[in-house]
LOMAR-386238 format. One line per field, with one value per residue: residue in three letters; y negated, x negated, z negated of N, C-alpha, C, O in turn. Coordinates in nm, 2 decimals. Layout:
! residues N
residuo <- (ALA|...)
n.y <- (Y|...)
n.x <- (X|...)
n.z <- (Z|...)
ca.y <- (Y|...)
ca.x <- (X|...)
ca.z <- (Z|...)
c.y <- (Y|...)
c.x <- (X|...)
c.z <- (Z|...)
o.y <- (Y|...)
o.x <- (X|...)
o.z <- (Z|...)
END
This chain:
! residues 189
residuo <- (MET|LYS|LYS|LEU|MET|MET|PHE|ALA|LEU|PHE|MET|ILE|MET|ILE|SER|GLY|CYS|ALA|THR|VAL|ARG|MET|THR|GLU|PRO|LEU|GLY|ARG|PRO|LEU|ALA|LYS|PRO|LEU|ASP|PRO|ASN|ALA|TRP|ASN|GLY|THR|TRP|LEU|ALA|ARG|GLY|GLY|LEU|ASN|LYS|GLU|ARG|THR|PRO|LEU|VAL|VAL|ARG|VAL|ALA|ASP|ALA|THR|SER|GLY|THR|LEU|ARG|MET|ALA|TRP|ILE|GLU|ASP|GLU|LYS|ASP|LYS|PHE|GLN|MET|LYS|THR|ALA|ASN|LEU|VAL|VAL|ARG|GLN|SER|GLY|PRO|TRP|LEU|VAL|MET|SER|MET|SER|SER|LEU|ASP|PRO|ASN|ASP|ALA|GLY|GLU|ASN|GLY|THR|PRO|TRP|TRP|LEU|VAL|GLY|ILE|VAL|LYS|ALA|GLY|GLN|GLY|ASN|GLY|LEU|ILE|TRP|ALA|PRO|ASN|VAL|LYS|GLU|PHE|GLY|GLU|MET|VAL|LYS|ALA|GLY|LYS|LEU|PRO|GLY|THR|SER|ARG|ASP|GLU|ASN|THR|VAL|PHE|LEU|LYS|LYS|LEU|LYS|PRO|ALA|GLN|GLN|ASP|MET|ILE|THR|SER|THR|THR|ALA|LEU|PHE|ALA|TRP|ASP|SER|PRO|ALA|VAL|LEU|GLU|LYS|ILE|ASP)
n.y <- (-12.04|-12.14|-12.13|-11.86|-11.82|-11.65|-11.35|-11.38|-11.37|-11.10|-10.99|-11.15|-11.27|-11.03|-10.94|-11.17|-11.41|-11.24|-11.07|-10.81|-10.82|-10.73|-10.62|-10.55|-10.44|-10.19|-9.84|-9.62|-9.61|-9.62|-9.32|-9.29|-9.55|-9.86|-9.91|-10.14|-10.20|-10.12|-10.29|-10.56|-10.86|-11.07|-11.07|-11.04|-11.11|-10.98|-10.96|-10.84|-11.12|-11.29|-11.41|-11.52|-11.51|-11.46|-11.57|-11.41|-11.41|-11.15|-10.99|-10.75|-10.76|-10.62|-10.29|-10.05|-10.10|-10.17|-10.43|-10.70|-10.99|-11.26|-11.52|-11.80|-12.03|-12.29|-12.52|-12.80|-13.03|-13.18|-13.15|-12.94|-12.67|-12.46|-12.16|-11.91|-11.56|-11.29|-10.96|-10.62|-10.30|-9.99|-9.64|-9.43|-9.13|-9.02|-9.26|-9.60|-9.88|-10.21|-10.50|-10.84|-11.11|-11.35|-11.68|-11.92|-12.10|-12.19|-11.99|-11.78|-11.47|-11.29|-11.40|-11.57|-11.43|-11.34|-11.24|-10.95|-10.89|-10.63|-10.39|-10.11|-9.98|-9.88|-9.79|-9.82|-9.74|-10.04|-10.15|-10.20|-10.12|-10.26|-10.22|-10.39|-10.39|-10.26|-10.47|-10.46|-10.19|-10.15|-10.30|-10.16|-9.92|-10.03|-10.12|-9.88|-9.78|-9.63|-9.76|-9.99|-10.31|-10.64|-10.81|-11.11|-11.21|-11.13|-11.13|-11.11|-10.90|-10.81|-10.60|-10.43|-10.32|-10.01|-9.67|-9.38|-9.18|-9.32|-9.49|-9.32|-9.23|-9.46|-9.49|-9.23|-9.22|-9.29|-9.48|-9.72|-9.88|-10.11|-9.94|-9.98|-10.24|-10.33|-10.52|-10.59|-10.55|-10.65|-10.60|-10.85|-10.90)
n.x <- (-13.27|-13.08|-12.82|-12.75|-12.55|-12.32|-12.37|-12.52|-12.37|-12.30|-12.56|-12.79|-12.73|-12.76|-13.02|-13.19|-13.38|-13.48|-13.46|-13.37|-13.37|-13.19|-13.17|-12.93|-12.61|-12.61|-12.58|-12.32|-12.03|-11.71|-11.56|-11.28|-11.02|-11.04|-10.85|-10.61|-10.44|-10.62|-10.83|-10.75|-10.70|-10.76|-11.06|-11.30|-11.63|-11.93|-12.25|-12.59|-12.82|-12.64|-12.43|-12.20|-11.84|-11.72|-11.50|-11.33|-11.18|-11.04|-10.98|-10.86|-10.99|-11.03|-10.93|-11.03|-11.26|-11.40|-11.41|-11.43|-11.27|-11.39|-11.34|-11.46|-11.53|-11.77|-11.98|-12.11|-12.33|-12.19|-11.92|-11.65|-11.66|-11.49|-11.60|-11.65|-11.69|-11.77|-11.76|-11.91|-11.83|-11.97|-12.05|-12.29|-12.41|-12.29|-12.23|-12.07|-12.17|-12.23|-12.25|-12.35|-12.39|-12.63|-12.54|-12.65|-12.73|-12.98|-13.14|-13.20|-13.26|-13.50|-13.49|-13.26|-13.07|-12.85|-12.97|-12.91|-12.79|-12.78|-12.59|-12.53|-12.21|-11.97|-11.66|-11.37|-11.05|-10.92|-11.17|-11.50|-11.86|-12.16|-12.47|-12.79|-13.08|-13.39|-13.63|-13.91|-13.98|-13.87|-14.06|-14.30|-14.24|-14.23|-14.50|-14.63|-14.56|-14.32|-14.09|-13.99|-14.11|-14.16|-14.32|-14.25|-14.32|-14.35|-14.08|-13.92|-13.83|-13.84|-13.65|-13.69|-13.52|-13.35|-13.39|-13.14|-13.24|-13.42|-13.22|-13.08|-13.26|-13.29|-13.05|-13.07|-13.29|-13.35|-13.51|-13.50|-13.28|-13.15|-13.06|-13.00|-12.88|-12.61|-12.38|-12.06|-11.74|-11.40|-11.06|-10.82|-10.56)
n.z <- (-13.43|-13.57|-13.42|-13.42|-13.59|-13.68|-13.59|-13.77|-14.00|-13.98|-13.94|-13.99|-14.24|-14.38|-14.34|-14.37|-14.20|-14.00|-13.70|-13.46|-13.12|-12.84|-12.49|-12.39|-12.50|-12.76|-12.75|-12.63|-12.41|-12.59|-12.71|-12.76|-12.73|-12.93|-13.21|-13.25|-13.48|-13.68|-13.65|-13.60|-13.78|-14.07|-14.22|-14.53|-14.55|-14.71|-14.82|-14.83|-14.80|-14.83|-15.06|-15.09|-15.01|-14.69|-14.45|-14.16|-13.87|-13.68|-13.35|-13.14|-12.80|-12.58|-12.60|-12.49|-12.38|-12.61|-12.69|-12.91|-13.05|-13.22|-13.50|-13.68|-13.95|-13.96|-14.15|-14.01|-14.03|-14.23|-14.11|-14.04|-13.82|-13.57|-13.47|-13.22|-13.10|-12.88|-12.95|-12.90|-12.94|-12.96|-12.91|-13.07|-13.12|-13.43|-13.49|-13.51|-13.32|-13.33|-13.14|-13.07|-12.85|-12.84|-12.98|-12.89|-12.62|-12.58|-12.66|-12.50|-12.33|-12.14|-11.79|-11.84|-11.95|-12.22|-12.55|-12.74|-13.06|-13.31|-13.50|-13.72|-13.78|-14.02|-14.03|-14.23|-14.40|-14.40|-14.48|-14.45|-14.35|-14.27|-14.14|-14.08|-13.86|-13.96|-13.94|-13.96|-13.93|-13.67|-13.54|-13.59|-13.42|-13.19|-13.16|-13.17|-12.92|-12.90|-12.83|-12.59|-12.57|-12.75|-13.03|-13.15|-13.39|-13.75|-13.81|-13.56|-13.33|-12.99|-12.78|-12.49|-12.19|-12.27|-12.24|-12.23|-12.42|-12.60|-12.70|-12.83|-13.02|-13.17|-13.34|-13.47|-13.64|-13.93|-14.08|-13.94|-14.00|-14.24|-14.49|-14.77|-14.82|-14.70|-14.53|-14.67|-14.57|-14.61|-14.53|-14.55|-14.45)
ca.y <- (-11.94|-12.20|-12.11|-11.73|-11.80|-11.54|-11.23|-11.42|-11.31|-10.96|-10.95|-11.23|-11.26|-10.89|-10.93|-11.29|-11.46|-11.13|-11.00|-10.72|-10.85|-10.62|-10.70|-10.52|-10.36|-10.06|-9.72|-9.56|-9.65|-9.54|-9.19|-9.35|-9.69|-9.92|-9.92|-10.28|-10.21|-10.10|-10.40|-10.70|-10.92|-11.14|-11.00|-11.12|-11.05|-11.04|-10.87|-10.89|-11.22|-11.38|-11.38|-11.59|-11.42|-11.55|-11.52|-11.39|-11.34|-11.06|-10.94|-10.66|-10.82|-10.50|-10.18|-9.95|-10.13|-10.19|-10.57|-10.77|-11.16|-11.30|-11.66|-11.82|-12.18|-12.33|-12.65|-12.86|-13.18|-13.21|-13.14|-12.82|-12.64|-12.34|-12.08|-11.78|-11.48|-11.17|-10.84|-10.50|-10.18|-9.87|-9.53|-9.36|-9.02|-9.03|-9.40|-9.70|-9.97|-10.33|-10.59|-10.95|-11.18|-11.48|-11.78|-12.05|-12.10|-12.22|-11.88|-11.70|-11.39|-11.30|-11.44|-11.66|-11.35|-11.34|-11.15|-10.89|-10.85|-10.51|-10.34|-10.00|-9.99|-9.76|-9.86|-9.74|-9.80|-10.17|-10.19|-10.14|-10.16|-10.30|-10.23|-10.46|-10.33|-10.30|-10.55|-10.42|-10.06|-10.15|-10.36|-10.05|-9.84|-10.11|-10.12|-9.75|-9.75|-9.55|-9.85|-10.09|-10.45|-10.72|-10.87|-11.24|-11.25|-11.02|-11.16|-11.11|-10.79|-10.82|-10.49|-10.44|-10.22|-9.89|-9.53|-9.31|-9.12|-9.41|-9.55|-9.21|-9.24|-9.56|-9.44|-9.11|-9.26|-9.35|-9.58|-9.84|-9.96|-10.14|-9.87|-10.04|-10.37|-10.36|-10.62|-10.52|-10.62|-10.61|-10.65|-10.90|-10.90)
ca.x <- (-13.21|-12.95|-12.69|-12.72|-12.50|-12.21|-12.40|-12.58|-12.30|-12.31|-12.69|-12.89|-12.73|-12.81|-13.17|-13.26|-13.38|-13.53|-13.38|-13.41|-13.29|-13.19|-13.13|-12.80|-12.55|-12.65|-12.48|-12.24|-11.87|-11.64|-11.48|-11.14|-11.00|-11.02|-10.69|-10.58|-10.40|-10.73|-10.93|-10.70|-10.68|-10.85|-11.17|-11.39|-11.77|-12.03|-12.35|-12.73|-12.86|-12.53|-12.35|-12.05|-11.74|-11.72|-11.36|-11.36|-11.05|-11.09|-10.88|-10.91|-10.96|-11.01|-10.94|-11.09|-11.42|-11.45|-11.44|-11.35|-11.31|-11.40|-11.35|-11.50|-11.54|-11.91|-12.01|-12.22|-12.35|-12.06|-11.79|-11.61|-11.64|-11.45|-11.69|-11.59|-11.79|-11.72|-11.86|-11.89|-11.83|-11.99|-12.09|-12.42|-12.41|-12.18|-12.21|-12.02|-12.27|-12.17|-12.34|-12.30|-12.48|-12.67|-12.44|-12.71|-12.77|-13.13|-13.20|-13.17|-13.39|-13.57|-13.41|-13.17|-12.98|-12.84|-13.02|-12.79|-12.80|-12.72|-12.58|-12.45|-12.08|-11.89|-11.52|-11.27|-10.91|-10.92|-11.29|-11.61|-12.00|-12.23|-12.62|-12.88|-13.20|-13.52|-13.72|-14.06|-13.99|-13.86|-14.18|-14.39|-14.20|-14.28|-14.65|-14.67|-14.53|-14.21|-13.99|-14.03|-14.06|-14.26|-14.29|-14.30|-14.41|-14.30|-13.95|-13.86|-13.87|-13.76|-13.66|-13.66|-13.41|-13.36|-13.34|-13.06|-13.31|-13.46|-13.11|-13.03|-13.36|-13.27|-12.96|-13.11|-13.40|-13.29|-13.59|-13.47|-13.17|-13.16|-12.93|-12.99|-12.82|-12.52|-12.27|-11.93|-11.61|-11.27|-10.96|-10.72|-10.42)
ca.z <- (-13.51|-13.63|-13.37|-13.44|-13.72|-13.71|-13.64|-13.89|-14.11|-13.99|-13.94|-14.05|-14.38|-14.44|-14.34|-14.37|-14.06|-13.93|-13.59|-13.35|-13.02|-12.73|-12.35|-12.38|-12.64|-12.79|-12.76|-12.49|-12.41|-12.69|-12.67|-12.77|-12.75|-13.05|-13.27|-13.29|-13.61|-13.76|-13.65|-13.59|-13.90|-14.15|-14.29|-14.59|-14.54|-14.80|-14.83|-14.81|-14.87|-14.85|-15.21|-15.08|-14.92|-14.56|-14.39|-14.03|-13.79|-13.57|-13.28|-13.02|-12.69|-12.49|-12.67|-12.39|-12.35|-12.73|-12.71|-13.02|-13.04|-13.38|-13.51|-13.83|-13.96|-14.01|-14.18|-13.94|-14.06|-14.30|-14.04|-14.02|-13.68|-13.55|-13.39|-13.18|-13.04|-12.85|-13.00|-12.83|-13.03|-12.90|-12.99|-13.06|-13.20|-13.51|-13.55|-13.42|-13.31|-13.30|-13.08|-13.04|-12.79|-12.91|-12.95|-12.86|-12.49|-12.57|-12.73|-12.40|-12.32|-11.99|-11.68|-11.89|-12.01|-12.37|-12.63|-12.82|-13.20|-13.31|-13.66|-13.73|-13.85|-14.08|-14.05|-14.32|-14.42|-14.45|-14.53|-14.36|-14.39|-14.16|-14.17|-14.00|-13.84|-14.04|-13.83|-13.97|-13.86|-13.52|-13.48|-13.58|-13.32|-13.04|-13.17|-13.13|-12.77|-12.87|-12.79|-12.50|-12.64|-12.81|-13.15|-13.16|-13.53|-13.83|-13.84|-13.47|-13.22|-12.86|-12.71|-12.33|-12.14|-12.34|-12.19|-12.33|-12.52|-12.68|-12.77|-12.95|-13.13|-13.27|-13.43|-13.54|-13.71|-14.07|-14.13|-13.86|-14.05|-14.38|-14.57|-14.91|-14.82|-14.61|-14.54|-14.70|-14.49|-14.66|-14.46|-14.65|-14.39)
c.y <- (-12.01|-12.16|-11.96|-11.71|-11.69|-11.40|-11.27|-11.37|-11.17|-10.92|-11.03|-11.25|-11.14|-10.89|-11.05|-11.33|-11.36|-11.08|-10.92|-10.77|-10.76|-10.69|-10.65|-10.45|-10.24|-9.94|-9.71|-9.61|-9.55|-9.43|-9.20|-9.47|-9.72|-9.92|-10.06|-10.30|-10.20|-10.23|-10.55|-10.74|-11.02|-11.07|-11.10|-11.03|-11.09|-10.93|-10.93|-11.00|-11.33|-11.34|-11.44|-11.49|-11.51|-11.49|-11.51|-11.35|-11.28|-11.00|-10.84|-10.72|-10.72|-10.37|-10.06|-9.97|-10.16|-10.33|-10.64|-10.91|-11.18|-11.45|-11.69|-11.98|-12.20|-12.47|-12.70|-13.01|-13.24|-13.23|-12.99|-12.78|-12.49|-12.28|-11.94|-11.70|-11.35|-11.07|-10.72|-10.39|-10.06|-9.75|-9.48|-9.25|-9.03|-9.17|-9.50|-9.81|-10.10|-10.43|-10.73|-11.03|-11.30|-11.60|-11.91|-12.02|-12.13|-12.10|-11.76|-11.60|-11.39|-11.32|-11.51|-11.57|-11.36|-11.22|-11.08|-10.85|-10.72|-10.47|-10.21|-10.03|-9.88|-9.83|-9.76|-9.79|-9.94|-10.22|-10.15|-10.18|-10.18|-10.31|-10.29|-10.37|-10.37|-10.34|-10.48|-10.28|-10.06|-10.23|-10.26|-9.96|-9.90|-10.11|-9.98|-9.69|-9.66|-9.63|-9.96|-10.23|-10.52|-10.76|-11.00|-11.27|-11.11|-11.02|-11.13|-10.99|-10.83|-10.68|-10.51|-10.33|-10.08|-9.77|-9.48|-9.26|-9.19|-9.49|-9.44|-9.20|-9.33|-9.53|-9.32|-9.13|-9.35|-9.47|-9.71|-9.92|-9.98|-10.08|-9.93|-10.15|-10.41|-10.48|-10.54|-10.61|-10.57|-10.69|-10.71|-10.92|-10.82)
c.x <- (-13.09|-12.82|-12.66|-12.62|-12.40|-12.26|-12.51|-12.51|-12.33|-12.46|-12.79|-12.87|-12.76|-12.96|-13.25|-13.25|-13.43|-13.44|-13.45|-13.32|-13.31|-13.15|-12.98|-12.74|-12.59|-12.54|-12.42|-12.11|-11.81|-11.55|-11.33|-11.14|-11.00|-10.86|-10.68|-10.54|-10.51|-10.83|-10.89|-10.68|-10.78|-10.95|-11.24|-11.52|-11.85|-12.13|-12.50|-12.77|-12.75|-12.45|-12.21|-11.99|-11.71|-11.58|-11.39|-11.21|-11.11|-10.97|-10.94|-10.89|-10.95|-11.04|-11.04|-11.23|-11.47|-11.49|-11.35|-11.38|-11.30|-11.42|-11.37|-11.50|-11.70|-11.88|-12.12|-12.23|-12.23|-11.94|-11.77|-11.60|-11.59|-11.54|-11.62|-11.71|-11.71|-11.82|-11.81|-11.92|-11.86|-12.02|-12.22|-12.42|-12.29|-12.15|-12.14|-12.13|-12.21|-12.27|-12.27|-12.42|-12.52|-12.58|-12.51|-12.78|-12.91|-13.22|-13.20|-13.30|-13.45|-13.46|-13.28|-13.06|-12.97|-12.92|-12.89|-12.84|-12.70|-12.68|-12.50|-12.32|-12.03|-11.75|-11.44|-11.14|-10.91|-11.05|-11.39|-11.75|-12.07|-12.39|-12.70|-13.00|-13.30|-13.62|-13.86|-14.08|-13.96|-13.99|-14.29|-14.36|-14.24|-14.43|-14.71|-14.63|-14.39|-14.08|-14.05|-14.00|-14.19|-14.22|-14.35|-14.38|-14.32|-14.15|-13.85|-13.91|-13.77|-13.77|-13.60|-13.55|-13.44|-13.32|-13.24|-13.13|-13.36|-13.33|-13.06|-13.14|-13.33|-13.16|-12.96|-13.22|-13.36|-13.37|-13.57|-13.36|-13.19|-13.03|-12.90|-12.92|-12.73|-12.43|-12.14|-11.80|-11.50|-11.15|-10.85|-10.57|-10.42)
c.z <- (-13.57|-13.56|-13.37|-13.56|-13.75|-13.71|-13.75|-14.01|-14.10|-13.99|-14.00|-14.20|-14.44|-14.45|-14.32|-14.23|-13.97|-13.84|-13.51|-13.25|-12.90|-12.61|-12.33|-12.50|-12.64|-12.80|-12.63|-12.51|-12.53|-12.64|-12.66|-12.79|-12.90|-13.08|-13.32|-13.43|-13.71|-13.78|-13.65|-13.74|-13.95|-14.26|-14.40|-14.59|-14.64|-14.81|-14.81|-14.88|-14.89|-14.97|-15.19|-14.99|-14.80|-14.49|-14.24|-13.97|-13.68|-13.49|-13.17|-12.89|-12.57|-12.55|-12.61|-12.39|-12.50|-12.76|-12.82|-13.00|-13.19|-13.38|-13.67|-13.84|-14.02|-14.05|-14.11|-13.96|-14.12|-14.23|-14.01|-13.85|-13.66|-13.45|-13.35|-13.11|-13.00|-12.91|-12.93|-12.94|-12.93|-12.97|-12.97|-13.16|-13.28|-13.56|-13.45|-13.45|-13.28|-13.24|-13.06|-12.96|-12.88|-12.87|-12.89|-12.71|-12.47|-12.62|-12.63|-12.38|-12.17|-11.90|-11.72|-11.95|-12.16|-12.44|-12.71|-12.96|-13.23|-13.49|-13.64|-13.83|-13.90|-14.11|-14.13|-14.31|-14.48|-14.50|-14.42|-14.41|-14.27|-14.21|-14.06|-13.98|-13.95|-13.95|-13.84|-13.90|-13.72|-13.46|-13.48|-13.46|-13.19|-13.03|-13.12|-13.00|-12.78|-12.83|-12.71|-12.57|-12.69|-12.95|-13.14|-13.29|-13.61|-13.85|-13.69|-13.37|-13.12|-12.80|-12.57|-12.30|-12.21|-12.25|-12.27|-12.43|-12.63|-12.77|-12.88|-13.05|-13.23|-13.37|-13.51|-13.64|-13.81|-14.11|-14.05|-13.90|-14.21|-14.46|-14.69|-14.92|-14.71|-14.63|-14.58|-14.64|-14.57|-14.59|-14.56|-14.59|-14.28)
o.y <- (-11.94|-12.15|-11.92|-11.60|-11.65|-11.32|-11.19|-11.33|-11.12|-10.82|-10.97|-11.25|-11.14|-10.84|-11.05|-11.31|-11.39|-11.05|-10.94|-10.78|-10.72|-10.80|-10.70|-10.42|-10.17|-9.96|-9.77|-9.65|-9.44|-9.44|-9.15|-9.53|-9.63|-9.94|-10.09|-10.40|-10.25|-10.27|-10.64|-10.66|-11.05|-11.02|-11.22|-10.90|-11.21|-10.81|-11.04|-10.99|-11.43|-11.23|-11.41|-11.41|-11.62|-11.36|-11.60|-11.27|-11.32|-10.98|-10.86|-10.74|-10.74|-10.33|-9.99|-9.87|-10.17|-10.35|-10.63|-10.96|-11.13|-11.51|-11.62|-12.04|-12.13|-12.54|-12.65|-13.09|-13.33|-13.31|-12.92|-12.86|-12.40|-12.35|-11.88|-11.76|-11.31|-11.10|-10.70|-10.40|-10.04|-9.76|-9.49|-9.27|-9.04|-9.19|-9.48|-9.84|-10.10|-10.45|-10.73|-11.02|-11.33|-11.62|-11.99|-11.94|-12.10|-12.10|-11.65|-11.64|-11.49|-11.27|-11.51|-11.63|-11.37|-11.11|-11.15|-10.78|-10.71|-10.52|-10.20|-10.10|-9.78|-9.91|-9.64|-9.88|-9.95|-10.33|-10.08|-10.27|-10.11|-10.40|-10.25|-10.28|-10.47|-10.26|-10.45|-10.25|-9.97|-10.21|-10.27|-9.92|-9.84|-10.10|-9.98|-9.57|-9.62|-9.57|-10.01|-10.27|-10.48|-10.74|-11.01|-11.34|-11.02|-10.93|-11.13|-11.00|-10.85|-10.64|-10.57|-10.26|-10.03|-9.77|-9.52|-9.28|-9.15|-9.54|-9.47|-9.16|-9.31|-9.54|-9.30|-9.05|-9.47|-9.56|-9.81|-10.02|-9.90|-10.15|-9.93|-10.18|-10.49|-10.53|-10.43|-10.73|-10.45|-10.81|-10.64|-10.94|-10.81)
o.x <- (-13.00|-12.72|-12.55|-12.62|-12.39|-12.22|-12.58|-12.57|-12.37|-12.49|-12.87|-12.96|-12.78|-13.02|-13.36|-13.15|-13.44|-13.33|-13.57|-13.20|-13.42|-13.09|-12.92|-12.81|-12.61|-12.43|-12.46|-12.07|-11.85|-11.48|-11.26|-11.23|-10.98|-10.77|-10.74|-10.58|-10.51|-10.90|-10.96|-10.64|-10.87|-10.92|-11.25|-11.53|-11.87|-12.09|-12.52|-12.77|-12.77|-12.40|-12.12|-12.04|-11.66|-11.56|-11.45|-11.14|-11.20|-10.87|-11.05|-10.77|-10.87|-11.15|-11.12|-11.31|-11.60|-11.58|-11.23|-11.47|-11.22|-11.49|-11.32|-11.48|-11.75|-11.80|-12.23|-12.14|-12.17|-11.85|-11.86|-11.55|-11.64|-11.57|-11.55|-11.81|-11.60|-11.94|-11.69|-12.01|-11.79|-12.02|-12.27|-12.45|-12.18|-12.06|-12.16|-12.17|-12.13|-12.37|-12.15|-12.54|-12.45|-12.54|-12.44|-12.87|-12.97|-13.34|-13.21|-13.41|-13.45|-13.35|-13.18|-12.96|-13.08|-12.93|-12.80|-12.94|-12.59|-12.74|-12.42|-12.33|-12.03|-11.74|-11.45|-11.11|-10.90|-11.06|-11.37|-11.77|-12.05|-12.43|-12.67|-13.03|-13.31|-13.68|-13.92|-14.18|-14.01|-14.02|-14.37|-14.46|-14.27|-14.49|-14.81|-14.66|-14.35|-13.97|-14.15|-13.89|-14.31|-14.11|-14.47|-14.48|-14.26|-14.09|-13.73|-14.03|-13.65|-13.88|-13.50|-13.50|-13.55|-13.21|-13.25|-13.08|-13.35|-13.34|-13.01|-13.11|-13.33|-13.19|-12.88|-13.22|-13.34|-13.31|-13.63|-13.33|-13.24|-12.93|-12.78|-12.89|-12.76|-12.42|-12.11|-11.78|-11.50|-11.13|-10.79|-10.48|-10.31)
o.z <- (-13.61|-13.63|-13.33|-13.61|-13.87|-13.80|-13.80|-14.11|-14.20|-14.04|-14.07|-14.28|-14.56|-14.55|-14.27|-14.15|-13.85|-13.89|-13.48|-13.27|-12.87|-12.61|-12.23|-12.59|-12.54|-12.84|-12.53|-12.62|-12.57|-12.55|-12.58|-12.85|-12.98|-12.99|-13.42|-13.49|-13.82|-13.88|-13.69|-13.82|-13.88|-14.37|-14.37|-14.61|-14.67|-14.82|-14.77|-15.01|-14.95|-14.97|-15.27|-14.92|-14.82|-14.48|-14.18|-14.02|-13.61|-13.55|-13.11|-12.86|-12.48|-12.56|-12.67|-12.39|-12.51|-12.84|-12.83|-12.93|-13.26|-13.29|-13.76|-13.74|-14.12|-13.99|-14.13|-13.92|-14.07|-14.27|-13.96|-13.77|-13.72|-13.35|-13.43|-13.08|-13.05|-12.90|-12.90|-13.01|-12.83|-13.09|-12.86|-13.28|-13.23|-13.64|-13.33|-13.56|-13.19|-13.30|-13.03|-13.01|-12.97|-12.75|-12.84|-12.69|-12.36|-12.61|-12.69|-12.41|-12.10|-11.91|-11.64|-11.99|-12.22|-12.38|-12.75|-12.97|-13.19|-13.58|-13.54|-13.93|-13.83|-14.20|-14.11|-14.23|-14.60|-14.56|-14.32|-14.50|-14.17|-14.29|-13.95|-14.06|-14.01|-13.88|-13.74|-13.84|-13.65|-13.35|-13.40|-13.39|-13.09|-12.93|-13.06|-12.97|-12.67|-12.80|-12.74|-12.61|-12.67|-12.99|-13.12|-13.29|-13.55|-13.90|-13.70|-13.33|-13.15|-12.77|-12.54|-12.39|-12.20|-12.20|-12.38|-12.54|-12.75|-12.88|-12.99|-13.16|-13.35|-13.49|-13.59|-13.73|-13.79|-14.17|-14.08|-13.84|-14.28|-14.50|-14.72|-15.03|-14.63|-14.74|-14.53|-14.66|-14.58|-14.60|-14.64|-14.66|-14.22)
END
């Protein structure tokens, strides 16, 4: 879990060490390309379990596919290390959905493919909110057979390939996201 740090910022900081992992990004391709003016810049993120403000630098890598490039600094063994990640923004119903693959090659999913962490995004003028999955509720959906996957424990749910109807169900079922504790993003340049 150590290397899941940045969607740690987006997801784990919101929900602790609990995660829902998917085999692919959630959602469908964007109806219109990302606007680099809205996304490019330095952002401060805060929310959920993280009470500190963490700076992130974001750039649109491919507006049409919804790919963002993100960089941040981590303190590893008393040494600062720059980290980077690619994020994919997609659409599901009225929501933007942001997905990021695991940063840890030792944390791969089936057949060595990365797991994707996901959150629902609401972007505004120079600000945004990101909601993490409600892991307990996802676990219940898996247990009931409504979603394909497994629960390793109460803190980790692994979802297998989802059908379009299952993807739609995820973003239309309000209990599946932690609406009461979003990460708050503020653009500072």
